[in-house]
N, C-alpha and C positions, 0 to 999 in steps of 0.2 A: 537225969535221963529226959524229964519234961521238957527242959531247955533245948535240948538236941532235938527232940522232936518238933518243937516250935520252929527252930532254924530250919529243918527240912521242909517243914510244911510252908514256911516263908519263901524258900528257895523254889518251891515245887509252883508256886504262883508268881513269883517275880522273874524267875527266868524265861519262861514261856511268853510273859508279857513284855519283856525287855526284849526278846528275840521278834515279836511281832512288830514292835516299834521302830527297832533296827532295820527290818525288812521294808518297812513301808514309807518311812520317810524320805521326803525328797532332800537329796545331798546338793552341795554347792558345786556348781562347774568349776573346772580348775582355771581354764582361761577362755576368751575368745578375741576373735580377730576381725577387721574390716573385711568385707565381701562386697564387690562391685556386682551387683545382680538382684535378681527377685527371689523371694521365697513363697512357696506355696505349701500350707498346711493340709494333712490329709488326716485328720484324727490327731493322734499323737506322734504320727511320724511327718517328717519334713522332705520336701524337694526344694533345693535350690539351684536355679539356674543362673550361670555366670553370663554378664552381658558380653555379647559379641555382635557386631555390627553385621559383618559378612563372612558366616562361618564357611570353611570348607569341609568340615567333618563334625560330627557329632559323636561325645562321648557320654555314656550314664555309666556313674560308678557307684557301687555298693560295699561300703565297708564292712570288716569283720566284728566280731565279737568284743566288746568294750573299747573298740576303736572309734573314730568318728571321720568326718568326709574329709578332714585336712590330710589324711593318708594320701590323697592322691593330686592334691592341688599343685604341688611342685612340678610333679612329672606332667600333667598336663596343663603347662603354664602358656601354652603358645596362644596368642591373642586370636587366631583364626579357627580355634576349636570351641564348639558349643559344648561347654561342659556343665552336665547336670549331675548333682550330687545328691544321694538320698541319705538321710540320717534316720536311723532305726526307730522303731516305736517306742516311745518313753525314754529317748535319749536327750542329753542336753543339746541344742543347737549350738555350736561354739562360732557365732557370729554376732558381732557387735552391732546394736542397732539396726536389727534385719528389716529391709523393706518388704513387708508382706503384700502379696496380691491375691484377690480372690480369684479362685479356680472354680468355674461352674462345673467342670467336669470331674472335681475331686469327689470320690466317694469313700467313706470310711470302710475300710475292709471288714467282712463279717467274722473273719478267721481270728481265733484267740489272739490277744496282744502277747507280743514277746516271742511269737512263732515266725519260722521261716516263711509260712505261707502267708501270713498277715503282712510282711515286709515285701513279699512276692507280689501281692496284689497291689500294692503301692508302686511298685517297679514297673509293673505293667501299665498303669496309668501315666507314669512318666513317659514310656516308650511309646504309648499310643498318641499322646497329645502334644508332646514339646519338641522333638526332632524336627530340625528346619533344613536338614541335608538329607542326601541319598547315601551318604557314607556314615554307618552307625556301628559303634563299638560298644558294647555293654560288659564291663569289667568289674569282676567281684573277687573280693579277697576274703580267704578264710570263709567263715560263715557266709559272707556275701556271695561266694561262688555257689553254695546252697541256695541262696536266695535267686540266683540268675537261672538256675536250672529248674526252679521251682516255678519261677515266672514264664519259663519258655514251656513248661508242662500246662499252665493255665491258658496261655494263648501262643500257641506255636506258630499260628499264622504270623504274629508279628516278629518271630524271629527268622523268618524264611530269608532275609538279606542281611542279616545282622552278623557281625562278626562277635565272638565272644572270646574273652580272656580270663579263664579261671586261675586266679592265682594261689597257690598252696590252699587249695579250696577243701572244705567239707564236700565228701562225697558219698554216693551210696556205697555202703557197706563198708566204709573206711572208719578207721579209730583214731581217738586222741592219744597223744604221746603218754598222757598219764590219766586214768580215769579216777574220780572222786568216789570214796567209800560213801555209803548212807550216812555215816556219822560225820564225815568231814562235811558232806553237802547240807546237813543240818545245821552244822556250826556256822557256815558261812556268813550270815549275819553278824557274828561276833568277830569273823575274821576278817571280812572286808574292810573294816575301820582301820585294822591293823596295817593291812596292805596299803591303805591311803596314807600312813605315815612314811612309808617307805616303798614306793612303787618299784623300784628297782633294788634289789637287795641280794644278799649272797646265796639265799636259797632259790632265788628264781632267775639268777644272773643268765644261766645257761639257756634260757626261752627265748632272750632277745637277741642272739648273735652279736656282730660287733656294735659298738656304741660310740664309735668315734665321730659319727655324723649327728652333729648338735640338733638338728631338726629331729632327727628319729628319737634322740634321748628325749627331747622336750614332749614329744607327741606321746612317747610311752609313759612319762611320768602323769599324763593326763588320763591314762586308760581308767584306773579304779574310779575316776571321778566323772566319766561320760554318761553311763546310765543314770537316769535320774534315781532310781531306787534299786536296793539289793534285790528285792522282789523280781525286778525286771531281769536281773543278771541270772537269777535262779531259774527263772521262766525260760531264758535263753538257753542256759545249759542243758535244762531237761529237754528241750526240743531238738537241740542240735544231736542227742544221743537217740533220741526217739526217731527223728527223720532219717537219719543215716542207716538205722537198721530197718526202717519201713521202706524204704526206696530202693530200686534195682536200677541194673544198667539200662533199662528200657528208657530212662530219662533222658539219655544222652541223644535218643533218636529225635528230640525236639528241637536240636540245636544243629545248624547245616553247616558251620565252619567256625573255626576259632582255633584256640592253643590252651592247653593245661600246662602250667608250669609248676614241676614238682620238686621242691628243694630237699636234697639229700640229707641235711643236717636239721630238719624241722624239729623242734622240742616243744610244740604246742600240739600239731597233729602228728600221726604216726607217718612217717616217709613210706613204709613198706606198703601197707595197706591204701594209702593213697595212690601210690604207683600202679597197684593191681587194679584198683578201680578205674583210673583213668586209662589204662590199657584197653579198657572195653569201650571206650570212646572212640576208637581208631574204627576205621580210617577218616571219619567225618572230622574229628578235632586232631590237631597234631599235639603229640605228648613231648615235652621239653624237660629233661631232667638235669638238675643243676647241683653238681657235686659240691659238698661243702657250704652250701647256702642255707640261711637261716629262713624261718617261716615268713620273713618280711621281705620278699624278693624285690620289690619296688624300691626299697631302700638300700637293700645290700646288691643287687646286681641289676640296676636299671637297664643295662646293655642286654639283658635277655627277654626284655618286653618287645613284642612284636611291633615293627613299624606302622604307624597308623596311615592307612592308605589314603591316596589323594583321589579325588573325583576325576572321572576319565575326561581328558580335554575334548571339548566341543570342536567339531571341524567347522574352519571358517572357509573353507571352499565354496564354490557356487555349486549349485545342483544343477 
């Protein structure tokens, strides 16, 4: 009896202690890649600007939950595109030997770390200070779509001439495909290490869609390693739910033009509620439904992405 009580007492101390340690320890990143450009740190978030001598257009991108900036690099690989890539607060930067540049304009957001509003404040700074062309697209995937909408809410003036692409986005009043129970959420610090052992497994295979694309498979395998801490993942998840419930369709009024891409076979977010929310963005935003497409439109249906506009040609005639 006393032995059993001792074991229970020990577990009552050790389990919460182990949970806290697992939540806050900094994990090891999966991999990094060379990057030809400059890096600007904004607190625990990062803005990376790819080198481009004479850009015809500017694209600012914001990745989704547990993804990283490499989600976009293959699609926007044209050398005449000024590509500006954000990395979420407290995520690993997947760049080998980054060339950091001081940014006198950079201000650490006052919003809580791990929130959509925190990353939105970083996006606003990138949009305000870095574009070198008049043709500007802001592209957000999944949680990154919510970051784009929140940034437009913070500074609607900056979005007056911007095209937005919201790809399989977290939207106001929309829902995830599956929600975690309180007990599942509490157990995440113990479950994430198991996910890292097998990022693609039988129980989560349906979330990823087709995996014939080697680059897609490689980057999905890095998902559980991208946030530095499990606590950051948990903060992201809590805030996604809170943000979706707190925001309404008035948010769409802050963007003037663009496209919402709604995949019909999304197994990360719920397609039906995403479609319903996106419908409230009309007529300002086009809504494109993609039957049979997974959550990762850029990988599975790159043909569905709107064509990036070219700058208007200047008249060469005499006045």
